[in-house]
N, C-alpha and C positions, 0 to 999 in steps of 0.2 A: 558497273552498279555498288556503291554504297549502301549503305544499313540505312543510310540519313534520307537518301533517296526513294524507299523505301511506302509505296503508296498501299497499305496493308487493309482489304475488306475483311473480316470474319466471319462464317455463317456458321455456327455450333448451338443447336440447337439445349444442349446438355449449360446449363447456363452453370454450370461450376465447372464443367470442365472447357466452356467457354473463358472464364475466367483464370484457368492454370493459361493458356493459353493465350491468353492478354500479359500473362504476367509473363516465359518465357520468350516473349518479342518484347516487348518494354525493354528485359533485361542484354535484351539482344541487340537494341537502338535504336528500336522503330519507334517513329516518336509520334500519338493519337492513334493508333493504330483501327480502326475501328467495330462493333463484334455489334452482328444481331443472330439474333436466339432462330426470327422471322426467313426463311428463303425472299415473301413474295416484297415484307420489307426492305430484304440487299437489292433485289432488283432496283427496286423505285429511288433508294436512293449512288443505283450504282447509271445510275440515267445522267446525274451531274458531276459526283463524285468522279475524279479520272484515276480511279483503283487500280496499277501494272503489275498486285498481283490478291487473288483472289485464296483464299485458306476457305474449304466448306467438309463441310461433315458426310459421309460420303448415310451418316443415318441419319434422314433427312424425310418427309413425309406433306404433301402426298406424293414429291422429286425428290427422286434418293436425290443422291453426286452427283451421281450422273447422268437426272436425266435435266438436275438447278446446271450441271457446267453445257447440258446442249441446247440447255434453252437462253445461256446468256450467252454463249458462239452466238447463234443465232440472233438475238434481237439488238437491230441497228439502233436502237434509241440508246443504247450505251453508248458515255463519256467513251468503253475502252475498251470491246469484248475483245482487242487481243491478249489482254489480258494474261499472267498467266496465273495456271487453274492448280492448287494446290490437294487434292484431294484427299482427307483420312477418314480412317475407317478400324473400328474393331475388332472385325471382321478380316484380315487380308489373307485376300486366295488370285491363283493367277485367272478365274472368268473372272474376276472383279477388275483387275486391269487392264484385261480386254475390248469389258465394256467402257473406262473410263476414260484407253486409248479413245475408242473409238467415237467417241462421245466429244473429244477432243479438250481431255484436261490434257496438260506438262505435266505429272505426279500425282502419285497414290504415295501415302506415306500409314504407317500401319503404328497402331494405337496399344498404350502407350508413348507417350511423344517424349523426346526430352530437348532443351534447347538446343543442343550441337546436332543432334540429326535435322535439327527444325532448319537450324539458319544453313549444315550443310547443301540437304536439300533445296532449297531454295537458289543459293550463289551456286548449284550446279547447274539447275538452268534455269537461272538467269546470263549463265558466262557462258555458256554454251545454247544461244540461239537457233530456235529454228526457224526456218520461212513458214510461213504463216497462207495457208490457203484458205483463200474465199469461194467456194463453189454450190454448187444448188445441193451440188450431195452430202458435200465433208466442209466445216469450219475450224478451221485449228488447226495446232503446230504438225507437221507435216510428220507421220503418223509412221513415216519408212522403219525411223532412227529406235521402234517404238515406246513407251511410256517411263518415266524416273520410276523406281518405284525403292523406296524406303523404311525403315521401320526397328521393332527393339528386334536384338539378338535373342534369339533362341534359349541362351544362355541366360544370365542373370546380369545387367554391364550395369559399369557405376553408374553415380548417380554426379550430375552434373554440380561445378564447383558453385552454384546460384541457391542448390538444395539441400536440406537435412542429410545427407546418405548416413549416421552416424543411428547402431542400432538403441540404443541411449536417448538421443533425439525420439526419435519414434515414439516408444516410451514415454519420454513427455507430452509431443504432438496428443495422444493417440486420454493419456492423463487428464489431459484439457478438456480433451473432446468429448471426455466421460464429466467432469464437474457443467460444461456448458451446455451440455444437452440436458442434465439433470433443474438444470433452471428455464431450461426452453420447456418442460415438460411443465411444471408446475405456476409458469406464467409467458405466453406464446409472443407476445411483447421483446420479446428475451431471443429473437430469431434471429438478426445479426449474429451475434457472438454464437451461436450454436455451428452459423453457415462457416464464419472466419474461423471459427477449427478447425471443419470439417477439410475446410479448403485444406492448411498443414496437411492432414496428414493422406489427403490426397495426393499435393506434390509432390508427397515423398515418395506413395507407388510411382504415380509416374516416371522417377526420377529412376527408380531400382527396377523400373519394368515389371511390377506383380499384379500382374494378373489381377487375380479370384483381391486382393485388398482393389483397385482399381472397382470393381462390377463392387462390391461391398456397400463401398462409398457413394458410389450413383442410386445403387439400393434407395441406404442413408438418407442420399441426398432428394429423394419422392419422395422419402414419409420427413422430412423435416415442413415441404411445399405441403402439404397433405394434414396436419396432423394439428392444425386448425381448424380442421371438418368431422372430428371424430372426436366422440366422447373422449375427457379426459380420461378413462380408465386406461381406454383401447389406445391413445393414443403415448400414455408413456408406457403402457406395456410395448408397441412395436417400438418407441424408442430407445427400449431399456435390452432387446436384445439385438438390436441395428449395435449398441454402444457395445456388450454383450459378443456377438461376433466382430466384430475387426477388433477388440482388444486379443481376443482368438489370434486371429488371424496376426498379430506383430506379432505373435509369443511362440506362432508355431514356425519350424523353418522352415525357410524354402523349397531344399528337399523334401517333404512333404504333403506334396504334391495332392495327390488324392483328400487326403482330410483336409489342405487349404481350398480343393472346390468345395472339400462337403459343407465349409464354414462359412462361404461364399454364399454359397444355395440356403443357406439359415437365414440368414439376414435379408437375403430377396422372398424367403416364402412369406415370415413377418411383414414383408410389408407388404408384402403379396394379402396376407389376412387381412391385413389392419385395411386396406381398401376395396374387400368383402362386405368390411362389418360396412363400411363408407355405407357404400351405392344398398346393403339390405336394412 
């Protein structure tokens, strides 16, 4: 099955991670993938859209990726409930893999995801289709062969050719983000430029397998969305903390793992503090 025949439905609640996934799919040659942030909306659309590939984040609510897979497999109103299901997660574990296998998923892919890992995993599943079981107790591919698992190596992997990999390019992306964030802090109508700049940094983090930087970017993304509901001074303080944290992470060597984890946590705490001020 060629990439041109892939009808992909992506469900990713984090719109920034979703945009990166869409970019990876389009670069691979997927034409017009459909993307959703809400699982219920995706299920409604899938009653008409004949997807043969479904990529769903495990970190969804109220149903997680395994729960969504189970609901998908047992919904006879769907256009193609035999579609291959790939569950993505930032917290890859053996127990999660077993849970997804028994729910009817074809593969589990750990985040951050590179384009090469994504396409290779899809090709592996589609190239070796398993018997589809449709019984009262289980609906999905035959479980005897286990579940395909893939994801980032414990070692830092090389970036895809389609994404920036050089440290100087990361530095430039962070500088662009700092400038865009400063403009956004003074004028919330400039949100799009700030989000675009953040996606560039986030893409580098995905390609490099940089977990701390990815977590800092995810927190940064939440802050961008929440800033308009904060007092201007509180929003600026939180955005400044995000920019500083991302810049410090970019400048800190990968080998200094403890320091980098602490920097990522600093960004998360700054965003959490801002959220508490809004609640108050």
